[in-house]
C-alpha positions in Angstrom: -4.0 5.9 138.5 -5.1 9.3 137.2 -5.7 10.1 133.4 -3.5 12.8 133.3 -0.5 10.5 134.8 -1.6 8.0 132.2 -1.2 10.6 129.4 2.4 11.5 130.6 3.2 8.2 130.5 2.0 7.4 126.8 3.6 10.6 125.7 6.8 10.0 127.6 6.8 6.8 126.1 6.4 8.2 122.2 8.8 10.5 123.1 11.6 7.8 123.8 9.9 5.6 121.0 10.9 8.4 118.8 14.8 9.0 119.9 15.4 5.1 119.8 13.8 5.5 116.2 15.9 8.1 115.3 19.1 6.6 116.8 18.7 3.3 115.0 18.3 5.6 111.6 21.9 7.2 112.2 23.0 4.2 113.0 21.8 2.1 110.2 23.1 4.9 107.8 26.6 4.8 109.5 26.6 0.7 109.5 25.7 1.2 105.1 28.8 3.9 105.1 31.2 1.5 106.8 29.9 -2.1 104.4 30.2 0.2 101.6 33.3 -1.0 99.7 35.8 1.9 98.5 34.4 4.3 95.8 35.4 4.1 91.8 38.7 6.2 90.9 40.5 5.5 94.4 43.6 4.0 94.4 43.4 0.9 97.1 45.0 0.5 100.5 48.7 -1.2 100.5 48.7 -3.2 103.6 52.4 -2.3 103.4 51.8 1.3 103.0 49.3 1.4 105.4 51.4 0.1 107.8 54.5 2.5 107.4 51.8 5.2 107.7 50.4 4.2 110.7 54.4 3.9 112.0 54.5 7.4 111.5 51.5 8.5 113.2 52.0 6.1 115.9 55.3 8.4 116.7 53.2 11.8 117.2 49.8 10.7 118.2 49.3 10.0 121.9 46.3 7.5 121.7 47.0 3.9 120.2 45.8 2.9 117.1 42.1 1.4 118.4 41.8 3.9 120.6 41.4 6.4 117.7 39.6 4.2 115.8 36.8 4.1 118.7 37.4 7.9 118.6 37.3 7.9 115.0 33.9 6.0 114.6 32.1 8.6 117.4 33.3 11.2 115.4 32.1 10.1 112.2 28.1 9.1 113.4 28.7 12.3 115.1 29.3 13.8 111.8 27.0 12.3 109.8 23.7 13.7 111.8 25.2 16.9 110.3 25.3 15.4 106.8 29.4 16.0 107.2 28.8 20.1 106.6 29.0 23.0 108.4 30.4 24.6 111.5 31.0 21.0 113.2 32.6 19.6 109.8 34.6 22.4 109.3 36.1 22.2 112.8 36.6 18.2 112.6 38.7 19.7 109.3 40.8 21.9 111.2 41.5 19.2 113.9 42.2 16.8 111.3 44.8 19.4 109.9 46.1 20.3 113.3 47.1 15.9 114.0 47.9 15.2 110.7 50.4 18.2 109.9 53.1 17.3 112.1 53.3 13.8 110.9 53.4 15.3 106.9 56.3 17.3 107.7 58.0 15.0 109.3 57.8 12.0 106.4 58.3 14.9 103.7 61.2 16.0 105.7 62.8 12.6 105.7 62.1 11.8 102.0 59.3 8.9 103.2 56.5 10.7 102.2 58.3 10.6 98.8 59.2 7.6 98.3 55.7 5.9 99.2 54.5 8.4 96.6 56.8 6.9 94.4 56.8 3.3 94.9 53.0 4.4 95.0 52.7 5.6 91.2 54.6 2.4 90.2 52.6 0.4 91.3 49.2 2.4 89.2 51.7 2.4 86.5 52.0 6.0 86.8 55.5 8.0 86.1 56.2 10.1 88.8 59.9 10.7 90.5 61.4 14.2 92.1 64.7 15.3 91.3 67.5 15.1 93.8 68.2 18.8 94.1 64.2 19.4 94.9 64.5 16.4 97.4 67.4 18.3 99.7 65.8 21.9 99.2 62.3 20.1 100.7 64.5 18.3 103.6 66.8 21.5 104.0 64.0 24.0 103.8 61.0 24.2 106.0 59.2 26.6 104.2 59.5 24.6 100.8 58.1 21.6 102.5 55.1 23.7 103.5 54.3 25.2 100.1 53.9 21.8 98.8 52.2 20.5 101.7 49.3 23.4 102.0 48.0 22.3 98.2 48.5 19.0 99.4 46.4 18.6 102.2 44.2 21.5 100.7 43.2 18.8 98.0 43.6 15.6 99.9 40.5 17.8 102.4 38.2 17.8 99.7 38.6 13.9 98.3 38.2 12.7 101.5 34.7 14.2 102.4 33.9 12.8 99.1 35.4 9.4 99.7 36.3 8.4 103.1 33.2 9.8 104.9 30.3 10.3 102.1 31.7 7.2 100.2 32.2 5.1 102.7 36.0 4.6 102.4 36.6 4.4 105.6 35.5 1.6 107.3 35.9 1.3 111.5 34.9 -2.4 110.9 37.4 -3.4 108.2 38.9 -7.3 108.2 41.7 -7.1 106.5 45.3 -8.4 106.8 46.4 -5.4 109.5 42.7 -4.6 110.5 40.9 -1.1 110.2 43.5 2.1 110.1 42.2 5.9 112.2 41.3 8.5 110.2 44.3 10.5 110.2 46.0 7.2 108.7 43.1 7.4 106.3 44.2 11.4 105.1 47.8 10.4 105.0 46.9 8.2 102.5 45.0 10.4 100.4 48.0 12.8 100.7 50.4 10.4 98.9 47.6 10.3 96.2 47.9 13.9 95.7 51.5 14.7 96.4 52.7 13.5 92.7 50.3 16.5 91.1 51.5 19.7 93.2 55.5 18.6 93.6 55.6 19.0 89.7 53.6 21.9 90.0 56.0 23.5 92.8 58.8 22.2 91.1 58.0 24.2 87.6 57.4 27.0 89.6 61.2 26.5 91.3 62.3 26.3 87.6 60.5 28.9 86.2 62.0 31.4 89.3 65.5 29.9 88.2 65.1 30.9 84.8 64.0 34.2 86.0 67.1 34.7 88.0 69.3 33.7 84.9 67.4 36.5 82.7 67.9 39.0 84.8 70.3 42.2 83.9 73.9 41.1 82.1 76.1 40.5 84.5 78.2 43.6 85.4 81.4 43.0 87.1 82.7 46.4 87.2 81.6 47.2 90.7 82.6 44.4 92.3 86.1 44.9 90.7 86.1 48.7 91.7 85.3 47.6 95.7 88.3 45.7 95.7 90.3 48.3 94.4 92.2 46.3 91.5 94.3 48.1 89.0 91.8 47.4 86.1 90.8 49.9 83.4 87.2 50.7 82.4 87.3 49.0 79.0 89.2 45.6 80.6 86.7 44.9 83.3 83.7 45.8 80.7 85.5 43.3 78.2 85.7 40.5 81.3 82.2 41.2 81.9 80.9 40.7 78.5 82.9 37.9 78.4 81.5 36.7 81.6 77.9 36.8 80.8 78.4 34.8 77.2 80.0 32.1 78.7 77.5 32.2 81.8 74.8 32.5 79.2 75.6 28.6 77.6 75.0 27.0 81.6 72.0 25.5 82.8 69.5 27.7 84.5 70.5 26.4 88.3 74.2 27.7 87.8 73.3 31.2 85.8 70.6 31.5 89.0 73.8 30.3 91.7 76.3 32.5 89.5 74.2 35.8 89.2 73.0 35.7 93.1 76.9 35.4 93.7 77.8 38.7 91.1 74.7 40.5 93.8 77.5 40.0 96.4 75.4 37.2 98.5 77.1 34.4 100.2 77.3 30.5 99.2 74.4 29.9 102.6 72.6 33.5 101.1 72.0 32.1 97.5 71.0 28.7 98.8 68.3 30.4 101.1 66.8 32.1 98.1 67.0 29.4 95.5 66.0 26.7 98.0 68.7 24.4 97.6 71.5 23.0 99.7 74.9 25.5 100.5 76.6 21.7 98.7 74.5 22.1 95.6 76.0 26.1 95.6 79.4 25.1 95.8 78.9 22.4 93.1 77.5 24.8 90.8 80.5 27.8 91.5 82.8 25.0 91.4 81.5 23.1 87.6 81.1 26.6 86.6 84.8 27.6 88.0 86.2 24.8 85.8 84.5 26.1 82.9 85.5 29.3 83.1 88.8 28.1 83.0 88.5 25.8 80.0 87.1 28.9 78.3 90.7 31.1 79.6 92.5 28.3 77.9 90.8 28.2 75.0 91.1 32.2 74.9 87.5 32.8 74.9 88.1 35.1 77.9 90.9 37.9 79.7 90.7 37.2 83.4 93.2 39.6 84.9 95.7 37.8 87.0 94.9 39.7 89.9 91.4 37.6 90.1 93.2 34.4 90.0 93.8 34.5 93.9 90.9 36.8 95.1 87.7 35.3 92.9 85.7 32.1 94.3 85.3 31.4 90.4 89.4 30.0 91.3 92.7 29.8 92.7 95.5 28.6 90.5 97.3 29.7 88.0 95.2 30.5 84.0 97.6 29.4 81.1 95.2 31.7 78.9 95.5 34.7 81.3 97.1 37.9 79.8 
């Protein structure tokens, strides 16, 4: 064999050795990440919760669980090659969001995400609850769900990289009772942890919006009365508006917002859409205010013209205190 041929074999052997060493180093690094325990500060996975999340993922994602875990294992090995950074990792984040977004939206609409977050908070000794009217809004309005989920997902992505990948929290070789879970399930688990904080922020924002609506310019019933053609003097209309405004100001922020939108000419379904509540809640608040209004009329705190009794949505029965 010629010397040049021997030299070629030696160089080829050296190249193969380098590639094998690089592969072994990557595999050793990945195995080390897999062996690490879940990082501090991150709540342990609850088997029952993981089972529920997995069922939701199974209903949306085509591959079976073991196929997803094999695919995810290969993906994490590739991402580790790039130190979980750069364009490759950004592309992975985008794909993860695309895969989990419909699952998260469905779970929030069905209130399962809320129930899991409440159960998880109770298990961790934390206080978390969702107001029924907020739960209804999240069930009925996609925009409300998206407002919360965008913030939840952004926060969860940061935590996911740190805890699941770099920190080794996700373990494809997990030997627990129910075995390992896929990355999508792990990510949704993080979203459940993030939900209480971002729901609270969203709910406070909704209260501020309702309060702002309730603090707009005083109700002016003169234009409403004028459009109907009812024979009410300007002085009577002003008196009615002032008394109406005084009684409305005593009501809850939510009721004030509903009534003020009605006074601006909006229908019940339009009011519900504006305030991110359902139509039944609008009707309940209107009916509650109607009762308050008639109680005030019996106490002679407000004068309502007789012709308003049957035409106005605030009431249809005869008012004892009417003049």
